[in-house]
N, C-alpha and C positions, 0 to 999 in steps of 0.2 A: 503494501499499498504506499501512497507517495506521502511523504513527510513535511510536505508542503499545502496539504489541504487546510482549509479552514475547518473551525470547530463544525458549522453547519453541515459541510461535505463529510467530515469524519463521522458525524454521528449517525449518516446514513448509509456507509458502506466502510468504515475501517472493521477490520477483523473476518468478514464475510468467508465462510467456508460452504463450497457447493459439495454437494452430492454428484452421483454420475448422471442425475436427472438436470441437474441445472436450474432448480430451483430461483424463482427471485427474489420471494421472500425465504428467511432462514429458517432452517428446517430445527424440529423441536424433534432432539433425540432421546425418547423416553426409554430409558433404558437403565438397569441397575448396572450390568456388568460388560465386557466386552470378550471376545473369543479370539482365541489365536491359531495360526496356521500350522504352527508345532509345537511340542513341549519345549523346544529350544526357544522359538520366539518367545513363549511364554517367560523363560527363565532371562532372557536378553531385555525384556519388557520389565520386570521386576528388580532385574539390577541397574536399570539406567542407562543400559547400554543402547537400545532403541528408544525412539520416540512415539508416544503412544499412551491411549487411555487406558487406564487399569478397571478401575471402580467408579461408580457415579458420587460416592462420596468424596473422592481425590479429585474429581473433575468429568468434563463431559463435554463433546461438542460445540452445545448450545452454549454450554457456561462460558466455555472457553472463548467464544466471540464477544460474549457480552463483557467479560472480562479486558480483552484486547481494544475493547472501544472505548471502554472506560479510561483506559491506560492512555491511548493517543488523545483524549480531551483533558485528561490531567496532567500530561505530561512526565508519566510514571513509567518505571521500565516493568514492573508485573503487579499482579491484584490476585486475590482471592475473593471470589461472589458467595456471601453468607446468607443463611434464611432469613435475616431479619437485620435491622439498623443494628438492633441491641446486640446480638450476634457478631459483628461486626465490631463495635467497641469493645466487647469484652475480651475477642479474641486479641484485638490489636494490642491492650494494655497488659493482660495475663500472660501471651505467648514469652515474653521476653523478661518476665520477673518471676521473684523466688522467695522464699520467705529470709526475711531480714531486709530487703529494699525498700526504697521509700519512693512515694509519688508526690508530685505538687501537683496539684489541681485548680483551678480557677471554679470559685464557689458557686457561679454562674451556670448552671448546666441543669439539664433535662432532668428529673428527677430520676428515672431510673439510672441514666450516666452518673449519677451521683450516688445512688444507691450502689454500684458497682466498686467505686473507689472508696466510698465512705464506711459501707457496712462490708460487702463480701471481699474486697482485697483484706481488711484486716482480718479475718477469717484463717487466712493462709498466711498470716506473719508478715505481710506486706502492709506497711505505714502509709498515711497518707495526710497529709496537710492541705487544709482548703485555704484559699486567699482571694482578696480583692484582686483579682487577675489586670485589672485596670492599670494599674503602677507597677512599672517592672522592678522597683524596689521590694515589692511583696515577694515578688520571685527570688529575686536573689536574696533576700532574707532566710525565705525557705529552706535555701538547699543545705543537704547533709552531706557528709562523705558517701551515705548509703542512696541518694536520690539519683533513678537512674529513669525515670519517665517524667515528663511535663504534660498534662492533658488539657485541653481547653477546647472551648467552643468559641466561633466569632462568626458573626454577630451571634449572643446567647439567646438561649431560649428562656423566659420570654420577651425579657425587655429591651433584646437587641443592643447590649453592652459591644463594644468592638473592642480586642484585646491587638497590640500590637505584637502580630507571629513572627516578624524578624527580629525585634528585640528579645523577644522569649527565646527564638533560635538562637540566638547569639551566646544568651548565657548559658543554653542547655551544651552548645558546643564546650565552651571552657570546662565543662565538667564532664564530658562524655555521657551526657543524656541524651535520648529521645523526646522529641515532641511530638505529639500525637495530637493532630487536629480534626474534630468534628465540623466539615464544612458545608453541612447542609443546610443553613439559611441564606448563605452568601450562593450556593451553587457553584460548580466548576468554572461557570460562563463567567462569573464575577469576581471570585477571587481563584490565586493558585498557590495554596501554601507549600508545595514544593519548590516553588520558584522564591518563595518568600525564608527559605531555608529549614522549614518544617521537615520532618523526617518521614512521617507516617501519616495518610489520610484517609479520615474514615466517611463514608456516607448510610444513610438509611436511603436506600434506593426506592423504598416505599412511598417518598415524598415526591419532589419534582420528577425525579428521573423515569418511575413510572407514570406520576402525573393525573391517574384517572382512577384513583380509589380501588385498584384493582387486585393487588397482590402485594407481600411483604417481599423484602430483600433489603440485602448491605453488601457492602464493598470495602475490602481494606488494598490500599495502593502504598506503592513505596518502590526502592530498589530492590533489584532481584536478589542481592546479597542477604538485605535484611529478611526478605521473604524466605529464601533457603534456609538462614541461619535461626530463624525464630519462628515464622510465623508458620512452615510447611508441615513439621511434623506436627504440632499442635493442630493443625487444621485437618491433618488427614486421621488423627485417633481420636479426638474431641467430638469431630462429625458436624459442623455447623453449617453443613452444606446447602447450597441453594436448589431448589428444585429446578429442571431443567425447562420445565412448564413455565415458573416463574422468571428464569432467565430470558426466556421467549418474548415474553409479555414485557419483559424492561426494554429489551433490544426494538420493539414497535413503539414503546414510549418515548425513549431517548434520539428516535428520529425526529420528532417534534419538540424534542426541549428548548433548542431556541426559540421556536417561533411562541411558545407558551409562555417562556420567563420573560420576554420581551413584553407581550401583551400585559402579563400579570404585574410587571414593576411599573409601566405606565400607570396602571388603574393604583397602584400603592402610593405613587406619589400624587396623584391626582385626589385621593381620598384621604391620605394624611393631611392635605393643606386644607381638605375640608373639613375635617375635624377638628382642626386647629383652631378655626374660627368658632366653633359652637360652644355656646354658653354652658352646657352639660359636661363639657371636657375640659380636664383640671391639666392634663399635659399629654402631649403626642409626641412619641419617640418612632423616627425613621430614619435609617442611615443615609437618603438620599437628601435630606433637610440641612440646611445651613447650621439650624440650631441644636445639632444632634451633639451631646457632650464630647464624642470622640472623633469631631468631623475632620479634624487635621490626620489623624490616623486613616481613617476612612479614605481620604484624597489619596493617601499613599499607597493603599494595598487594594482598595477593590476600584474596579472600574464599572460598576452600577449600583445601584441602591440594594432594594430587597424585594422579595413579593411578600412580604409581612411587615405588619405596621402593630404597634403597642400604643395602646393609650387608657388613660386611666379617668373613669367617671368620678365626678364630684359626689356622686351620691351613694358612693359604697356599693356593695353586694346587690342592694335593694334596685339601685340603679344600672348596673351590670346585667342581674336577670330579667328586668323590665325592657333594657333595649334588645338583648338577645331574643328574648321570647316575641316581640313584635315585629322583627325582620323576617321578611316574606322569601326574599332572594337568597340571602346568605343564609346559611345553616347552621345550626350548631354541633362543631364536632371537634374531637382532641388531635384530628391529624392536620395535615398542613401541605402546602405545594401541589393541590389539587386542582383541577380546571373547574371544579365548583369554588367560590367563596365559601370559607368555612370560619366561624368565632368559634372561642373559648374562653371560660374565664379561670385561669391557671389556675387559682386560689382552692379551689375546689376539684379540679380535675388533674392536670399534668403535674402541680407541684403542691398538691394538696397532704402528700403525706410528709412534709418539712412542717417544724415548727411555726409559731404565728412569726415568732422572732427571727427565723432564719428565711421565711418571705420576706419579710420585713427589711432583712439586712440585703435582699438582693433585689429591693425596689417592687417587690409584686405585695401591691394593697388590695383589700377587698373590693376595690374599684378598678383592678388593673384587666384589662381584656386584651387578647390577641388575635387580630384578625391576619387571615392570610387568603389573599387576594387569588380569584380566579380567572377565566378567560371572558367572562360576561361583558357586557358593553358598559363601559365606566358610569354612563349617564345612570343606565338603571341601578347602580349600586348606589350611586350617591342619592339618587331619588328613594331608595330601599332606606337608606339609614335617614334622611330626613324625615320621613314618616314614622321612622321608629324613634327617634331622638325625641319626636313632638310629642312621646308618650311618657316622656323621662322627667322627673323633677330636675330642674337644676338646683 
């Protein structure tokens, strides 16, 4: 495949494998195993002396196409497709750590990501320090002799904080640690963590990559050496493999990723500006606005805004629920990156397991709402918000 293709072309053609039938669309290889021409061929395959697939838990032609396409988009040497985004996060972190190691993580994380580093990892003797990731000094102060991994989301879920990835990566390189970035909210179209110095990138492919609410999936991307030395055996033996059917679905979704994200981002920018002018709204956070607290970092590391908007209603939970319940087009759901516009109340859904103090520390108030824009007409979405806000007490 051409190395000079632009993203929109890569996402239609990169990594395509065709059978002897010359099919236009990628084939789905729904098989658990593979056969060999001889016992000697099987032996050579297992020894790694010849290329080919062994077992669908290790890889399959359909999954391989998805991985290669994601590598081309991300600028990574290698990847492994996983059953879900959380399988990708967990594998990327745990595959390289052992008892006695230490993680430094930004405290602003999706609830399940925070559970992995704050609750699961310590069960196996891996310690974790949570910090306010917006300040590079906090990363530096948290470093210990045993620090092996820095983990962060940027922009963060749900309050869209932005972290200086290049700055964190520079600190990590000084101590030989690895930076793992969850890049879901930026998408690989607007932010390239590997180019900024990060070592591993993870995605929930369930979000923008599928983009149509059909299936679960995840992917871990890095250089080939890191994959071979850390993720390869973990992946083979613990079994977080993606279904070939889901890989095929994601291949179909990724073809239209640039078109969808462009429309979603344009709508997000317009609706963020609209919400900022409403009397019921106390605050709007959007990476494309000049009033974003980390606007300078956004200008350095992101080429676009986001498909998500966070905002806070003055009336707290009552106002948030009233707004969500009054919306017609925009649906209540904890998912994001969908072709349909979705809205959620983090304090009672995605971040409900955090204490009140922990949510307050992250800027998640009872009135905080997270909005994921779809591909509907922006005028219809603004009208939907206008009628719903008219039913909310200011």
